[in-house]
N, C-alpha and C positions, 0 to 999 in steps of 0.2 A: 878142642879146635887147634889146628896148626897155628903157631905163632906167626907164620907168613901171611895168614889171612887177615883181611881188614875186619875190624870189629863192627858190631852193630852201630856203635856210636858214630862212626864215620858217615853213615847214611842218614842219620836222624836230624842233621842240622836244618835250619829253616831256609837256607839259601841254596836252592837247586842250581843256580848259576855257578856258584862257587864249587859245589860238589862236582858238577859237570867238568869244570876246569881241572879240579884236583884228581879226577879219575884218569887223566892223561898220564901215562907211565905205569899205571897199575896193570895187573895181569888178570884177564878174565879167563876162567877155566871151566871145562865141563868134563863129566865122566860118563862114558857110554854104558849101556846095560852090561857089556862084557868087561867093564872095568878100565877101558882105555881112556887115558886122560889127554885132552888136547887143550891148548891155551895160547893166548897171544897178548902182547903188550897193547893196551888201548892207546891208539894214536889219533882218534877222532871221535868227538861226541857232539850231541846237541841237547840243550836243556829245554824242557817244557814245563811252564810254571802254573799248570793247573787251571783253576776256575777262572782266573783273570786273563788267561793267555788264549787268544783266538785260534792259535795253531794247535792247541792241546785237545785231545779227545775228551777231556773233562771240562772244557770251557763251559762256563755258566753252571758248574756243578752237575753237568750231564752224567747220568748213570744208565748204563745198559748192562746186559749180561756179559758183554765183552769187557767193559771198562770197570766193572765193580772191583776188580783186583787193584785198580789204581788208588783206591781209598784205604787200602790196608796199610799197616805199619811197615815201613821199609826195614831191610831191603828184600824185596821180592821181585820176581821176573814178571814182566808184562810183555807177552809175545802175541803179535797179531799178524794177520795175513794182509799183505799189501797188493792191490790189483789182482787178487786171486792167484798170485804167483810166488811171492817171497815172504817168508816169515821174518819179521823185524823184532829184534830183542831190545827191550828197555829195562832199566833198573828203576823201580819205584823207590822214592826216598821220602824222608820226613815221617811224621807221626801219623797214626790212624786218622782218617778223615781229610787229610790234605793230599790231593792227587798230583804230586810232583813226579816227574819222570825224566830220565836221561836216556836218550837213544844212543846206543853204541854203533857208530858208523864204520869204524875200521879198526883192524888189529894187525900187528906184526907178529906172525907165528913164532913161538919160542918153545912150545911143548907139543910133542906129537905132530910136528910140522908135516911129515910125510903123509900121515892120515888125513890131516886137514886138506892137503893138496889133492889127495885121491877123491875125497868127498866133492871137490870142486871140479874134478877132471882136468887139473892143471899140473904142471911140473912143480916139484918142491923148490922153493925159492922164488917162484913167480910172485911179484908184488900184488897181483890181483887176487890171490887166494882168499884173503879176508878184507878186501877193499870194497867198501859199500855195505850198507846195513843188511841186505839180503845175503850177501856173501859171508858176513860174520856168522849168521845163524847156520847156514849150510855147512860152513867149515867146522863149526863146533858141534854139529849134529843136533841143533836146537830146533824144536817145532812148537806148534801151538799147544802140544801136550805138556810143555814145560811152563805155560803161563800160570802164575800163582805160586811157583816153586820158590821156597825160601832160598836166599843166597847165603845162608849161614849153614846149609846142609852139605850133603855129599855129592849132589848131581851138578850144581852150578855154584861157583863161588868166585870171589875176587881176592887176589893176593896183593901184597904191598908194593911189589915192584920197586920203582924209583921215582923220586920227585923230579919234575921237569923244570929247569931254570925258567924264570919268567920271560926272559928274552927269546926263548924257544917256543913259547905258547902264543899261537895266533888265533884270531877270531874273525868270523864273517857272518853274514846273514845265513839263516837256516835254509836248507834246500827243499824245494817242493812244497812250500807253504804260502804261495802267492795269494791264496784266498783269504789269508789272515789279516789283511789290511795293514794298519801301522805295525802290528805285531810281527808281520813278515820281515820288517826291516830291522828287527832287534838282532844285535851281533851275538847270538847265543849258540853259534857253532864254533867249537874249539878244536884245534889240531896242532900237531907238532910240526914246527917249521922244517921243511925239507925232507920229511919222511916219505919214502917211496910208496908206502902202503896207504897213504891218505887218498880218499876217494875224490872224484871231481877236481882233479888238480888244476883244471882251467880256472877254478875260482880262487886258487891260492894267491893270485896277484891282487885280489880285492880284500886284503885282510888288514887287520891292525895287530900290532904286538901288544901284549898285556903286561 
């Protein structure tokens, strides 16, 4: 394994909120069937705390054919189709049986940026290339076929990148989970202050520094 890659231990901690925050600045990469590598700095995430989190697909220890992967030992990919249109990429964390997940909401392209832009039909350098969870998957060539893929293998992985200073890490409520009652108000969306690739920038004024 490349020394640049995060080790399994990074993903096995019990606090998915902390892991979600620490993923900012790390580099999510994918390899296409032809061997082309694309990747971007993670600039926005959301944490989902499993059985006790009403916003999680695993709330109440719900298990379906789709969500069974959430109960595997991390790190593995959980990819699901949203509104029948967009594949959303999540990183499953923690040990087997604990369905914690981190949704990767936005990247800043750094490897194979031209290919990422072509996949999105945008110009290289456009901040929208991987801004938003559906855009992340499309830019990296990730689909539902990757759900269950180990993030310690050759198709999808996370590299160390850099640590983000605490005063540059901001948090807000998660997006699109109003159905989750009091859990919808939890500040479990994290993003890098001022980064142009962060999605839903209209929410940036409703944040707290961490």
